[in-house]
C-alpha positions as CSV (number, residue, x, y, z in Angstrom):
1,M,-5.3,112.1,106.6
2,F,-1.6,111.7,105.9
3,N,0.2,108.3,106.3
4,E,3.9,108.8,106.1
5,L,5.6,106.0,104.1
6,L,9.1,107.3,104.4
7,P,10.4,109.8,107.0
8,K,11.9,113.0,105.6
9,E,15.2,112.0,107.1
10,L,15.4,109.0,104.7
11,L,14.8,111.2,101.7
12,N,18.5,112.2,101.8
13,E,17.8,115.9,101.8
14,K,16.3,115.6,98.3
15,G,12.6,115.9,99.4
16,R,10.3,116.4,102.3
17,L,7.3,114.1,101.8
18,F,6.5,110.6,100.6
19,S,3.1,109.5,101.9
20,T,-0.4,108.5,101.1
21,I,-3.1,111.1,101.7
22,T,-6.8,110.2,102.2
23,I,-9.3,112.8,101.2
24,M,-12.8,112.1,102.4
25,P,-16.0,113.0,100.6
26,G,-16.6,116.8,100.8
27,C,-13.0,117.5,101.9
28,S,-10.2,119.2,100.0
29,I,-6.6,120.2,100.0
30,G,-6.8,123.9,99.3
31,Y,-5.0,125.7,96.5
32,H,-1.3,126.2,97.3
33,I,1.9,127.0,95.5
34,H,5.1,124.9,95.9
35,E,8.2,127.1,96.2
36,N,11.5,125.4,95.5
37,E,9.9,122.0,95.3
38,C,8.0,119.8,92.9
39,E,5.1,117.4,93.7
40,T,4.0,114.3,91.9
41,F,1.0,112.3,93.0
42,Y,-0.7,109.2,91.8
43,V,-4.4,108.5,92.5
44,L,-4.7,105.1,94.2
45,E,-8.4,105.1,94.9
46,G,-11.4,107.3,94.1
47,S,-11.7,110.5,92.1
48,L,-11.0,114.2,92.7
49,I,-11.4,117.6,91.0
50,Y,-7.9,119.0,90.3
51,N,-7.3,122.7,90.2
52,E,-4.3,123.6,88.1
53,N,-2.8,127.1,88.8
54,N,-6.3,128.5,89.4
55,E,-6.8,128.5,85.7
56,K,-8.6,125.2,84.9
57,E,-10.1,122.3,86.7
58,Y,-10.6,118.7,85.6
59,A,-11.4,115.3,87.0
60,I,-8.7,112.9,88.0
61,R,-9.3,109.3,89.0
62,K,-7.7,106.0,90.0
63,G,-4.6,105.5,87.9
64,D,-4.0,109.1,87.0
65,C,-0.7,110.8,87.8
66,V,-0.2,114.5,88.2
67,Y,3.1,116.5,88.2
68,N,3.3,119.9,89.8
69,K,6.5,121.8,88.8
70,N,8.4,124.3,90.9
71,M,6.4,127.5,91.6
72,S,3.2,126.1,90.2
73,G,0.0,125.9,92.2
74,H,-2.7,123.3,92.6
75,G,-5.4,122.0,94.9
76,V,-7.9,119.0,94.9
77,R,-11.3,118.4,96.3
78,N,-13.4,115.3,96.6
79,E,-16.9,115.9,95.3
80,S,-17.7,112.2,95.1
81,G,-19.4,110.1,97.7
82,K,-16.4,107.9,98.3
83,K,-12.9,108.5,99.8
84,A,-10.0,109.2,97.5
85,V,-6.4,108.2,98.3
86,I,-3.3,109.6,96.6
87,L,0.4,108.7,96.8
88,A,2.4,111.9,97.1
89,L,6.1,112.7,96.6
90,I,7.5,116.2,97.2
91,I,11.1,116.7,96.2
92,Y,13.2,119.8,96.2
93,A,13.7,121.8,93.0
C-alpha cells in the first residue's frame, strides 16, 4: 500500500516518488531494475528480506537505510508475521 507524501509535481522534475509503502506479512515488492533513476528507502517499521541485484539476500529492519543506484535491481519480501513500512524516495539519475 502506497501513501504518497509529496506529489510528483512538487519534486521539481528531479524525482517521481516520495511515499511510505506498507508491505504486509507474506507480501513482496518483486525484483525490478531502476533505469535512469535511483531509489533510497528507510525502514520505519518491521523487517524485510532484501534482494540485491539477484545476487544476495539479507535481512533489513527498522532503522536500516538502503540505496539503489541507477541500473541496479532489487526487491523485498516480508517473511515476518508483522507489517513492514518503508519510506521511499526515487530520484532521476
